Structure formats: structure tokens, C-alpha cells
C-alpha positions in Angstrom: -11.1 4.4 -1.2 -9.2 1.6 0.4 -11.6 -1.1 -1.0 -11.2 0.3 -4.5 -7.4 0.3 -4.2 -7.5 -3.3 -2.8 -9.6 -4.5 -5.7 -7.4 -2.8 -8.3 -4.1 -4.0 -6.9 -5.5 -7.5 -6.4 -6.6 -7.5 -10.0 -3.1 -6.4 -11.2 -1.3 -9.0 -9.0 -3.5 -11.8 -10.4 -2.7 -10.6 -13.9 1.1 -11.0 -13.6 2.0 -13.9 -16.0 3.0 -17.0 -14.1 6.6 -17.3 -15.4 7.3 -13.6 -14.8 5.9 -14.0 -11.2 8.1 -17.0 -10.5 11.1 -15.0 -11.8 10.2 -12.0 -9.6 9.6 -14.2 -6.5 12.9 -15.9 -7.0 14.7 -12.5 -7.3 12.9 -11.1 -4.2 13.6 -14.2 -2.2 17.3 -13.9 -3.0 17.3 -10.2 -2.0 15.6 -11.0 1.3 18.0 -13.8 2.1 20.9 -11.5 1.6 19.4 -8.7 3.6 21.1 -7.9 7.0 17.7 -8.1 8.7 17.4 -11.7 7.6 21.1 -12.6 8.2 21.1 -11.3 11.7 17.7 -12.8 12.7 17.4 -16.0 14.7 13.6 -15.9 14.8 11.7 -15.0 11.7 8.0 -14.6 11.2 6.6 -14.9 7.7 3.2 -16.0 6.3 1.7 -18.6 4.1 0.9 -16.9 0.8 -2.2 -16.8 -1.4 -1.4 -17.8 -5.0 -1.4 -14.1 -6.2 1.1 -13.0 -3.5 4.9 -13.3 -3.3 5.4 -17.0 -2.6 7.0 -17.5 0.8 7.6 -21.3 0.8 11.1 -21.0 -0.6 12.0 -18.4 2.0 10.5 -20.6 4.8 12.4 -23.7 3.6 15.7 -21.8 3.3 15.3 -20.2 6.7 14.7 -23.7 8.2 17.8 -24.9 6.4 19.7 -21.9 7.8 18.8 -23.0 11.3 16.4 -20.2 12.0 13.2 -20.5 14.0 10.3 -19.8 11.6 7.0 -18.5 12.7 3.7 -18.1 10.9 0.5 -16.3 12.0 -2.5 -17.8 13.7 -5.5 -15.5 13.6 -8.4 -15.2 15.9 -11.7 -13.2 15.8 -11.6 -9.4 16.4 -8.2 -8.9 14.6 -6.1 -10.8 17.2 -3.1 -12.7 15.9 -0.3 -14.7 17.4 2.9 -16.0 15.7 3.4 -19.7 16.2 6.2 -22.1 15.3 5.9 -23.3 11.8 5.1 -27.0 11.5 3.9 -28.3 8.2 2.1 -31.2 9.9 -0.2 -28.8 11.8 -1.6 -26.9 8.8 -5.2 -27.0 7.8 -7.3 -24.9 5.3 -9.4 -22.1 6.7 -12.6 -20.7 5.4 -10.5 -18.1 3.5 -8.8 -21.0 1.7 -5.5 -20.2 3.4 -3.5 -22.8 5.3 -3.4 -22.0 9.1 -1.8 -23.8 11.9 -4.2 -26.0 14.0 -3.9 -28.0 17.2 -1.3 -27.6 20.0 0.7 -24.6 18.9 3.8 -23.1 20.3 3.2 -19.3 20.5 6.2 -17.0 20.5 6.1 -13.6 22.2 6.4 -10.5 20.0 9.5 -9.5 21.9 11.3 -12.7 20.8 10.9 -12.0 17.0 13.9 -10.6 15.2 12.2 -10.1 11.8 8.6 -10.0 10.6 8.0 -10.5 6.9 4.8 -8.6 6.5 2.1 -9.2 3.8 -0.1 -6.6 2.3 -1.8 -5.4 -0.9 -0.7 -1.8 -1.5 2.3 0.0 -0.1 3.7 3.5 -0.2 7.4 4.0 -0.8 7.6 4.9 2.9 6.4 1.4 3.9 2.8 2.3 4.8 0.6 -0.6 3.8 -3.0 -1.5 3.0 -3.7 -5.1 3.9 -6.8 -7.3 3.4 -8.8 -5.3 5.9 -8.6 -7.5 9.0 -6.3 -5.2 10.9 -4.2 -8.1 12.3 -0.8 -6.6 11.4 -1.7 -3.1 12.4 -2.6 -4.4 15.9 0.5 -6.6 16.1 3.1 -4.3 14.8 2.5 -1.8 17.6 4.1 -4.2 20.0 7.2 -5.4 18.2 10.8 -4.4 18.7 12.3 -6.5 15.8 12.7 -5.5 12.2 9.9 -5.5 9.6 10.0 -5.8 5.8 7.8 -6.7 2.9 8.5 -8.1 -0.5 6.3 -6.7 -3.2 5.6 -6.4 -6.9 5.8 -3.1 -8.7 2.0 -2.9 -9.1 1.7 -2.8 -5.3 3.5 0.5 -4.9 0.6 3.0 -4.7 0.1 6.5 -3.5 -2.4 6.8 -0.6 -2.6 8.6 2.7 -1.9 6.5 5.7 -4.3 6.6 8.6 -3.3 7.4 12.2 -3.2 3.8 13.3 -1.2 2.6 10.3 2.3 1.3 11.2 4.8 1.3 8.3 7.2 -1.5 7.6 10.8 -0.5 7.9 11.7 -1.6 4.4 10.0 -2.6 1.2 11.9 -4.8 -1.2 10.7 -4.5 -4.7 11.8 -6.1 -7.9 13.2 -3.0 -9.6 14.2 -4.6 -12.9 10.6 -4.5 -14.0 9.8 -1.0 -13.0 
């Protein structure tokens, strides 16, 4: 069930025309930057996006300009993940084709993070999510005290039953103009 849903949503995300996607990304970035979670946060964790996802680079650049500490995930086997200080000089491509931080990394404790911008494929309106299947965020979100939110496209809102271990994000920002 989850794998079918993943495939379907991924297909729909990849089908969004490029110009429309840039337009939505821009609108979502502005909404996120105006959000109280963002404005009050000193330490923000985001992610480096795949081409089909909401593009995070603008958000990361703006957060740095706003003087915030920006973190990105570093993943390890068995679903373990840390957030480390973002440094473009330390990025290298992984086997997944994603950029990941390499080298001597500054890990920041979960308790220090004010806001985590969470990726995913499918979301319910309550914030439950289906990710890519690695379980990294489900493990991590159990331990955090800061805020969580996601920025998504309309095709990512889906109806599914969360599992016991699923941790919802507190808020889902969606581009409503195209609903």
C-alpha cells in the first residue's frame, strides 16, 4: 500500500510543469519565511532536495542571510540520522544522487533545534507522512522538542492510515491557489 502510494505521488510530483513548480516553490518559500515557527527559530534544520521535491536552496540561503544556524541531515545505516551545520564546501553526492555533508561535521543535538523542515512524499491533512521508506525522520522526530513543518504540493495530500510509530509534523504548508 505504501509503496504504491509512494510511486503514484512521485509520478505526480515529477509531472508538475517546471514553471508551475518554480511558482509554487516560490510561494511556499515565502509562506515558510513568514511563518512564526521560522521567524522565532534561531536553529533551523532543512534538507537538500531532489529535483522533484520542493526546492530548499532559496530557503537555506535566506535563513543564512537572516543569521540563522542552518542544519542539514547526515544519514547512516539502519535509519540513523544526525543534523549537521550546513557548509556548501562539505557536500558530496551519495549513491542516491543526493548531496550529503562529508568530512569533519559539526553535529547539533536534537534539543538545540528550533524548527525542522521535514521532507516526505505523501501527507494527510493532519500531518502524518509517508517518506521514502528509510525511517530516518520517524526515528528522529521522537526526540525533538522544537517545531516541525513541511512544504508540499497539492498532489502530496493523500488519505492513508498512519501506523503506530508515525509521528506527524505540526503543520503542513500547501500551495492552496492550485487546489
